[in-house]
C-alpha positions in Angstrom: -0.6 0.6 -0.1 2.2 2.3 -0.8 0.2 5.1 -2.7 -2.6 7.2 -1.1 -5.5 5.4 -2.6 -4.0 1.9 -1.8 -5.4 2.7 1.8 -9.6 3.4 0.9 -8.8 0.6 -1.7 -8.3 -2.1 1.1 -10.6 -0.5 3.4 -13.4 -0.8 0.9 -13.1 -4.1 0.1 -12.5 -5.3 3.9 -16.1 -2.7 4.6 -17.6 -4.7 1.9 -17.4 -7.6 3.1 -18.5 -7.6 6.6 -22.2 -7.6 7.1 -25.0 -5.0 8.2 -23.6 -4.5 11.9 -20.9 -7.1 11.6 -18.3 -5.4 13.9 -14.5 -5.8 11.5 -11.3 -6.3 14.2 -7.5 -5.6 13.6 -4.2 -4.1 14.3 -1.2 -1.7 12.5 1.9 -0.7 13.6 1.4 2.9 15.7 3.2 4.8 13.3 1.3 8.4 14.8 4.1 7.3 17.9 6.6 5.8 15.5 6.7 9.4 13.6 6.4 11.3 16.8 9.3 9.7 19.0 11.9 7.3 16.4 12.7 4.9 19.2 15.9 2.7 19.2 14.5 -0.6 20.3 17.1 -2.4 22.6 15.7 -5.6 24.1 17.9 -8.0 26.3 18.6 -11.9 25.3 20.2 -14.8 26.2 23.4 -13.9 24.9 23.3 -10.6 25.8 21.5 -7.0 24.6 19.8 -6.6 21.2 19.8 -3.0 19.8 18.0 -2.0 16.6 16.9 0.9 15.2 16.3 2.5 11.9 17.0 5.3 9.3 14.9 6.2 6.5 14.1 8.5 3.9 11.2 9.7 3.0 8.9 11.0 -0.2 5.6 12.0 0.8 3.9 9.0 3.2 6.1 6.4 1.5 9.5 5.1 3.3 12.3 3.2 2.5 13.1 2.0 5.6 16.6 0.4 6.8 17.1 -2.0 10.1 20.4 -2.1 11.8 20.2 -4.7 14.6 23.2 -5.6 16.6 23.6 -7.7 19.4 26.7 -8.3 22.4 28.1 -11.1 20.2 29.1 -8.1 17.1 26.0 -9.9 15.4 25.2 -7.3 11.9 21.9 -7.7 10.3 20.7 -5.2 7.9 16.5 -5.4 6.6 14.9 -2.8 3.9 11.9 -2.6 3.1 9.5 0.0 2.0 5.8 1.0 3.0 3.7 4.1 3.7 2.7 5.0 7.3 -1.3 4.8 7.9 -1.6 7.1 10.9 -4.8 6.5 12.8 -7.4 9.4 11.7 -6.7 8.4 8.4 -7.8 5.1 8.6 -11.0 5.4 11.1 -12.0 8.5 8.1 -11.3 5.6 5.7 -13.6 3.3 7.7 -16.6 5.6 8.1 -16.2 6.9 4.7 -16.8 3.0 3.5 -19.7 3.4 5.5 -19.1 1.8 9.5 -20.9 4.2 11.5 -18.8 3.5 14.9 -14.5 3.3 15.5 -13.2 2.9 18.9 -8.9 2.3 18.8 -8.0 0.4 22.1 -3.9 0.3 23.5 -1.6 -1.9 24.5 -2.4 -0.2 28.3 -5.6 -1.8 27.5 -5.2 -4.7 25.6 -2.1 -5.9 26.2 -1.2 -6.1 23.1 1.8 -4.8 21.6 0.6 -2.4 18.7 -3.4 -1.0 18.8 -6.7 -2.3 18.2 -9.1 -1.3 16.0 -12.9 -2.4 16.2 -15.0 -0.9 12.9 -18.8 -1.2 13.5 -20.7 -1.2 9.6 
């Protein structure tokens, strides 16, 4: 979903499959927080600490991401991808425009799941 139209097409397809009064439940990365905070990731493993950080090259809403992972054993792993960061307010507007009358976002503090969860009722 690299273009501005792609999320709208995806949401229209999803909502088209929801029965009247049915609910869609999904999850996305918290791009709002990632775009705001740009945090490094530090994890404890059985071998010690593992640090991962990302560099981003933005072109509009699209991001070319390179992730670097370094651990105490000096192992380096490099992963690359490209994506479009879709914010919660954009998804909320798309679901409503496609016929969902209720939208609710649930956050990790409430659910224990590491990403925001969206519930949309048609």
